[in-house]
C-alpha positions in Angstrom: 0.0 0.0 0.0 1.3 3.4 -0.9 1.1 6.6 1.1 -0.5 9.6 -0.5 1.9 12.4 -1.4 2.0 14.9 1.4 0.6 18.4 0.8 1.6 21.5 2.5 -1.5 21.4 4.7 -2.6 17.7 4.7 -6.1 16.9 5.9 -6.6 14.1 8.4 -7.4 11.6 5.6 -4.1 12.3 3.9 -2.3 10.8 6.9 -3.7 7.4 6.2 -2.8 4.8 3.6 -5.1 4.5 0.6 -5.7 0.7 0.1 -7.8 0.9 -3.0 -5.5 -1.0 -5.4 -8.1 -3.8 -5.7 -10.5 -1.3 -7.2 -8.4 -1.0 -10.3 -8.4 -3.8 -12.8 -10.3 -7.1 -12.5 -9.3 -8.3 -9.0 -12.0 -10.9 -8.2 -10.7 -12.2 -4.9 -13.5 -14.8 -4.9 -12.1 -16.4 -8.0 -8.6 -16.4 -6.4 -9.8 -19.0 -4.0 -10.7 -21.5 -6.7 -8.5 -24.5 -6.1 -7.4 -23.3 -2.7 -9.8 -25.4 -0.6 -7.0 -26.8 1.5 -5.7 -23.3 2.4 -9.1 -22.0 3.2 -9.9 -25.0 5.4 -6.5 -24.8 7.1 -7.2 -21.1 8.0 -10.7 -21.9 9.3 -9.2 -24.7 11.4 -6.7 -22.3 12.9 -9.4 -19.7 13.8 -11.6 -22.3 15.3 -8.8 -23.6 17.4 -7.9 -20.1 18.6 -11.5 -19.1 19.4 -12.7 -22.4 20.8 -15.0 -21.8 23.8 -15.1 -18.0 23.3 -17.9 -15.7 22.3 -17.8 -12.0 21.6 -20.2 -9.1 21.3 -18.7 -7.6 18.2 -16.2 -9.0 15.7 -14.5 -7.0 12.9 -12.7 -8.7 10.0 -10.2 -6.2 8.7 -9.4 -6.5 4.9 -11.6 -9.5 4.6 -12.3 -9.0 0.9 -15.7 -10.5 -0.1 -16.3 -11.8 3.4 -14.7 -15.2 3.1 -14.2 -15.7 6.9 -17.1 -13.5 8.1 -19.6 -16.4 7.9 -17.3 -18.4 10.3 -17.0 -15.5 12.7 -20.8 -15.4 13.0 -20.4 -18.5 15.1 -18.3 -16.6 17.7 -19.8 -13.1 17.8 -23.2 -11.5 18.1 -22.3 -8.9 15.5 -19.8 -9.2 12.6 -18.5 -6.4 10.5 -16.5 -6.7 7.3 -14.1 -3.7 7.2 -12.8 -3.7 3.7 -11.0 -0.8 1.8 -12.0 -2.0 -1.7 -15.3 -1.0 -3.2 -15.0 -3.7 -5.8 -14.6 -6.4 -3.1 -17.5 -5.1 -1.2 -19.7 -5.4 -4.3 -18.7 -9.0 -4.5 -19.5 -9.4 -0.8 -23.0 -8.2 -1.4 -23.6 -11.3 -3.4 -21.5 -13.7 -1.4 -23.1 -12.6 1.9 -26.7 -12.2 0.6 -27.9 -15.0 2.9 -26.1 -13.4 5.9 -27.8 -10.0 6.1 -26.7 -9.4 9.7 -23.0 -9.2 8.6 -22.3 -5.4 8.2 -20.2 -4.4 5.2 -18.2 -1.2 5.7 -15.7 0.6 3.4 -12.8 1.2 5.8 -9.0 1.5 5.9 -7.1 -0.7 8.3 -5.2 2.3 9.7 -8.4 4.4 10.1 -11.0 2.2 11.6 -14.3 4.0 12.2 -14.9 2.5 15.7 -14.8 4.2 19.0 -11.8 3.5 21.2 -11.9 0.2 23.1 -15.3 -0.9 21.6 -14.4 -4.1 19.6 -13.7 -7.4 21.5 -12.6 -9.5 18.5 -10.6 -8.3 15.5 -9.2 -10.5 12.7 -6.7 -9.6 10.0 -6.1 -12.5 7.7 -4.1 -12.3 4.5 -3.6 -8.5 4.9 -0.1 -8.3 6.2 1.5 -9.2 2.9 0.2 -5.9 1.6 1.8 -4.0 4.5 5.6 -3.5 4.4 5.3 -1.4 7.5 2.2 -2.3 9.6 2.9 0.1 12.5 0.0 2.4 11.9 -2.4 -0.6 11.4 -1.3 -2.2 14.7 -1.7 1.1 16.5 -5.2 1.5 15.2 -6.1 -2.1 16.2 -4.8 -1.4 19.7 -7.0 1.7 19.8 -10.2 0.0 18.7 -9.6 -3.2 20.7 -11.2 -3.5 24.2 -9.0 -4.1 27.2 -9.8 -7.8 27.3 -10.3 -8.1 23.5 -8.8 -10.6 21.2 -6.8 -10.0 17.9 -6.1 -12.8 15.5 -3.4 -11.9 13.0 -2.1 -13.9 10.1 1.2 -13.2 8.4 2.8 -14.4 5.2 5.9 -16.0 6.8 9.3 -15.5 5.1 11.0 -17.6 7.8 9.1 -20.8 6.8 10.9 -24.1 6.7 12.0 -24.2 3.0 13.3 -20.6 3.1 15.4 -21.5 6.2 16.9 -24.4 4.5 17.7 -22.2 1.4 19.4 -19.6 3.5 21.3 -22.2 5.5 22.7 -23.8 2.4 23.8 -20.4 1.1 25.2 -19.5 4.5 22.9 -16.5 4.7 21.2 -15.1 7.8 17.4 -15.0 7.8 16.4 -11.3 7.1 14.5 -9.5 9.7 13.0 -6.9 7.4 10.0 -7.6 5.1 10.9 -9.1 1.8 9.1 -8.1 -1.4 8.5 -11.3 -3.3 7.0 -9.7 -6.4 8.5 -10.4 -9.8 10.6 -7.5 -11.2 7.9 -6.6 -13.8 5.3 -6.2 -11.0 7.4 -4.0 -8.8 5.6 -0.8 -9.8 4.0 1.8 -7.6 0.6 1.1 -9.0 0.8 -2.7 -8.2 -0.4 -4.1 -4.9 2.6 -4.6 -2.5 3.3 -8.2 -1.6 5.8 -8.9 1.1 6.7 -11.7 3.5 7.5 -11.0 7.1 9.8 -12.4 9.8 7.5 -13.5 12.7 10.0 -12.3 15.3 10.0 -8.8 13.8 6.2 -8.7 13.8 6.1 -9.7 17.4 8.3 -6.7 18.2 6.1 -4.4 16.1 3.1 -5.6 18.0 4.7 -5.0 21.3 5.5 -1.5 20.3 1.8 -1.0 19.7 1.0 -2.4 23.2 0.0 -5.8 22.0 1.3 -9.2 23.1 1.2 -12.6 21.4 -0.4 -15.3 23.6 -0.5 -18.2 21.1 1.1 -19.1 17.8 0.0 -21.6 15.1 1.9 -22.8 12.0 -0.7 -22.9 9.2 -1.0 -24.3 5.7 2.0 -26.5 6.5 1.4 -28.8 3.5 0.8 -26.0 1.0 2.0 -27.5 -2.3 0.4 -27.8 -5.7 1.9 -31.3 -6.1 0.6 -32.6 -2.8 -2.8 -31.2 -3.4 -3.0 -33.2 -6.7 -1.9 -36.6 -5.2 -3.1 -36.5 -1.5 -6.8 -36.4 -0.6 -7.7 -33.2 1.2 -9.1 -35.1 4.1 -5.7 -36.6 4.8 -4.0 -33.3 4.4 -6.3 -31.6 6.8 -5.9 -34.5 9.4 -2.1 -33.9 9.2 -2.7 -30.1 9.3 -4.6 -30.5 12.5 -1.6 -32.0 14.2 1.1 -29.9 12.5 -0.4 -26.5 13.4 0.5 -27.0 17.1 3.5 -29.3 16.6 5.3 -26.8 14.3 4.1 -23.6 15.9 7.3 -22.8 17.8 9.4 -23.3 14.7 7.3 -21.0 12.4 7.5 -23.8 9.8 4.4 -23.0 7.7 4.0 -20.3 5.0 1.4 -18.7 7.2 1.7 -18.0 10.9 -1.4 -17.2 13.0 -1.0 -15.1 16.2 -3.6 -14.9 19.0 -3.0 -11.4 20.5 -4.1 -9.5 23.6 -3.4 -6.1 24.9 -0.3 -5.9 27.0 -1.0 -5.6 30.7 
C-alpha cells in the first residue's frame, strides 16, 4: 500500500494509507480461491482452534475481501463487520453474503477504523499483512479499537518458513528480519499491490511497540504444495494439518503464521 503524497496542509485523511488497489483492474478475490480449498480449510481450522469456547459481542474482520471468513465469525460473535477498503470487493461481498444480512459491510481502511476506542472485542486480520511492508499504523489502530480484554487474530505471510530457512542455511545467509518483497521485477511498480513476506520475530516486536502481546502461535498451511494437493486427498492433508499447526508452531514452519494477540497488561 502506498502513502499519498504529502501536501503543505494535509487533511486528516491524507495521513492514512489508501488501500484501493483492488478497485483498479479485475481483481476478483472470490475467483482467487478456486483450487485453494485446503488453504481455506486450514485457516478456518486455525481460527476455530484459537477461538474455541469463546464468544464476543462484536467482531471485525479487517481487509476480509468479499467476506470469506465472516460467515465463520458469526459462530463466535453477536455482530460481525466486514471492514474492507476496496469498493470492488464489497460489491462481490453483497452477493457472497446475501444469505447473511446481519453481517455489516463497511468501506474502511485498516489504519483508520471507524470505531470508538476500546469498543471491539474481536478483530481478525487475515491475508492482509502481505500488503503492509510497515504495519505500524495498522497495529496502533487495532490497539486503539480493541477492548482491554479483547482478542486480535493476525495472520502473516511468513518469510521464515521451513523451506526458506533451508535455502538460507545452504547459502550460509542469515534470515532477514525486514519484510521481503516477493513480487517479480515486472510487477514492482508503484501502482501494483505490494506483496511482502514477514519475519515473525520482527512482527512480534512491532506488535509489542503498539501495546499488543502474542499469547498463542499456530503454524498454518504446513502442507501447501500444488503437487501434494494433486496426489493426496484433502481429508488426509487436513488431518495432518490439525496435528502440525500445534507441533510446528514454535518453529514458524508453515508459509502462514497465526497469532492470538491480547493487549499488553
